[in-house]
C-alpha positions as CSV (number, residue, x, y, z in Angstrom):
1,X,16.9,12.4,14.8
2,X,13.1,12.4,14.8
3,X,11.2,14.3,12.2
4,X,8.4,16.6,13.5
5,X,5.2,16.6,11.5
6,X,1.9,18.5,11.9
7,X,-1.6,17.4,11.1
8,X,-5.1,18.7,11.1
9,X,-7.9,16.8,12.9
10,X,-11.6,17.7,13.2
11,X,-13.0,18.2,16.6
12,X,-14.8,14.9,16.7
13,X,-11.7,12.9,15.9
14,X,-9.6,14.9,18.3
15,X,-12.1,14.2,21.1
16,X,-12.0,10.5,20.3
17,X,-8.2,10.6,20.3
18,X,-8.0,12.3,23.7
19,X,-10.5,9.7,25.1
20,X,-8.4,6.9,23.8
21,X,-5.2,8.5,25.1
22,X,-6.7,8.5,28.6
23,X,-8.2,5.1,28.3
24,X,-5.0,3.4,27.2
25,X,-2.7,5.5,29.3
26,X,-0.6,7.0,26.5
27,X,1.8,9.7,27.7
28,X,0.7,12.1,25.0
29,X,-0.9,12.3,21.5
30,X,2.4,11.6,19.8
31,X,2.8,8.3,21.6
32,X,-0.7,7.3,20.6
33,X,-0.1,8.3,16.9
34,X,3.2,6.3,16.9
35,X,1.4,3.2,18.3
36,X,-1.5,3.6,15.7
37,X,1.1,3.8,12.9
38,X,2.9,0.7,14.1
39,X,-0.4,-1.2,14.2
40,X,-1.2,0.0,10.7
41,X,2.2,-1.1,9.4
42,X,1.8,-4.5,11.1
43,X,-1.6,-4.9,9.5
44,X,-0.1,-4.1,6.1
45,X,2.5,-6.8,6.6
46,X,-0.1,-9.3,7.5
47,X,-2.2,-8.3,4.5
48,X,0.8,-9.1,2.2
49,X,0.7,-12.7,3.5
50,X,-2.8,-13.2,2.1
51,X,-2.3,-15.5,-0.9
52,X,-4.4,-17.9,-2.9
53,X,-8.1,-18.4,-2.7
54,X,-9.7,-17.2,0.6
55,X,-13.1,-16.9,2.2
56,X,-13.7,-13.7,4.1
57,X,-16.3,-11.3,5.5
58,X,-15.9,-7.6,4.8
59,X,-17.7,-5.1,7.0
60,X,-18.2,-1.5,5.8
61,X,-19.9,1.3,7.7
62,X,-20.6,4.6,5.9
63,X,-22.9,7.5,5.8
64,X,-26.1,6.8,3.8
65,X,-25.2,9.6,1.4
66,X,-22.1,7.7,0.3
67,X,-23.9,4.4,-0.7
68,X,-23.1,5.1,-4.3
69,X,-19.3,5.1,-3.6
70,X,-19.6,1.6,-2.0
71,X,-21.8,0.4,-4.8
72,X,-19.1,1.4,-7.4
73,X,-16.5,-0.6,-5.6
74,X,-18.8,-3.6,-5.1
75,X,-19.6,-3.7,-8.8
76,X,-15.9,-3.7,-9.6
77,X,-15.4,-6.7,-7.4
78,X,-18.7,-8.5,-7.9
79,X,-16.9,-11.6,-9.1
80,X,-15.7,-12.2,-5.5
81,X,-18.9,-11.2,-3.7
82,X,-21.1,-14.2,-2.9
83,X,-23.5,-12.3,-0.7
84,X,-24.0,-8.7,0.1
85,X,-26.3,-7.5,2.9
86,X,-27.2,-3.8,3.3
87,X,-28.7,-2.6,6.6
88,X,-29.8,0.9,7.6
89,X,-28.4,1.9,11.0
90,X,-29.3,4.9,13.2
91,X,-28.0,8.4,12.4
92,X,-28.2,7.9,8.6
93,X,-25.5,5.3,8.7
94,X,-25.4,2.0,6.7
95,X,-23.8,-1.3,7.3
96,X,-22.6,-3.4,4.4
97,X,-21.7,-7.0,4.9
98,X,-19.9,-8.7,2.1
99,X,-19.3,-12.5,2.0
100,X,-16.3,-12.9,-0.2
101,X,-14.5,-15.8,-1.9
102,X,-11.6,-15.5,-4.3
103,X,-8.1,-14.5,-4.9
104,X,-6.6,-13.0,-1.7
105,X,-4.8,-10.3,-3.7
106,X,-8.0,-9.1,-5.3
107,X,-9.9,-9.1,-2.1
108,X,-7.2,-7.1,-0.4
109,X,-7.4,-4.7,-3.4
110,X,-11.1,-4.2,-2.6
111,X,-10.2,-3.6,1.0
112,X,-7.5,-1.1,0.1
113,X,-9.8,0.9,-2.1
114,X,-12.5,1.1,0.6
115,X,-10.0,1.9,3.4
116,X,-8.5,4.7,1.3
117,X,-11.9,6.4,0.9
118,X,-12.1,9.1,3.6
119,X,-15.9,9.1,3.3
120,X,-16.2,5.6,4.7
121,X,-16.2,5.3,8.5
122,X,-15.1,1.7,9.0
123,X,-13.7,-1.2,6.9
124,X,-12.9,-4.5,8.6
125,X,-11.8,-7.7,6.8
126,X,-12.2,-11.0,8.6
127,X,-10.6,-14.0,7.0
128,X,-11.8,-17.5,7.8
């Protein structure tokens, strides 16, 4: 038996969701959410495979007013940050590019902290 859940989404996110639903041909919002969850679970499984020393690039996009939050995380993981580039984007957004080297488990911890922060728009890890 399937469990029914309810969730709240702001208007902007709901609009994006409806556009994606049409673009990808999902039958409904539930199908789209199920697919997104499966992708997230798959990403989690792949992340667990990251072991040993790695080189990676971490991209972070956030509102300018949340720069301090990213700074706190970057200080915590400064041992693994070889280069950090901060760039102002349009609409009071910032792009942070981190060039990382170190223990895969620590780098994924940094990724997890940033992804869990609801104030950050995008976090993407690219492993070489």
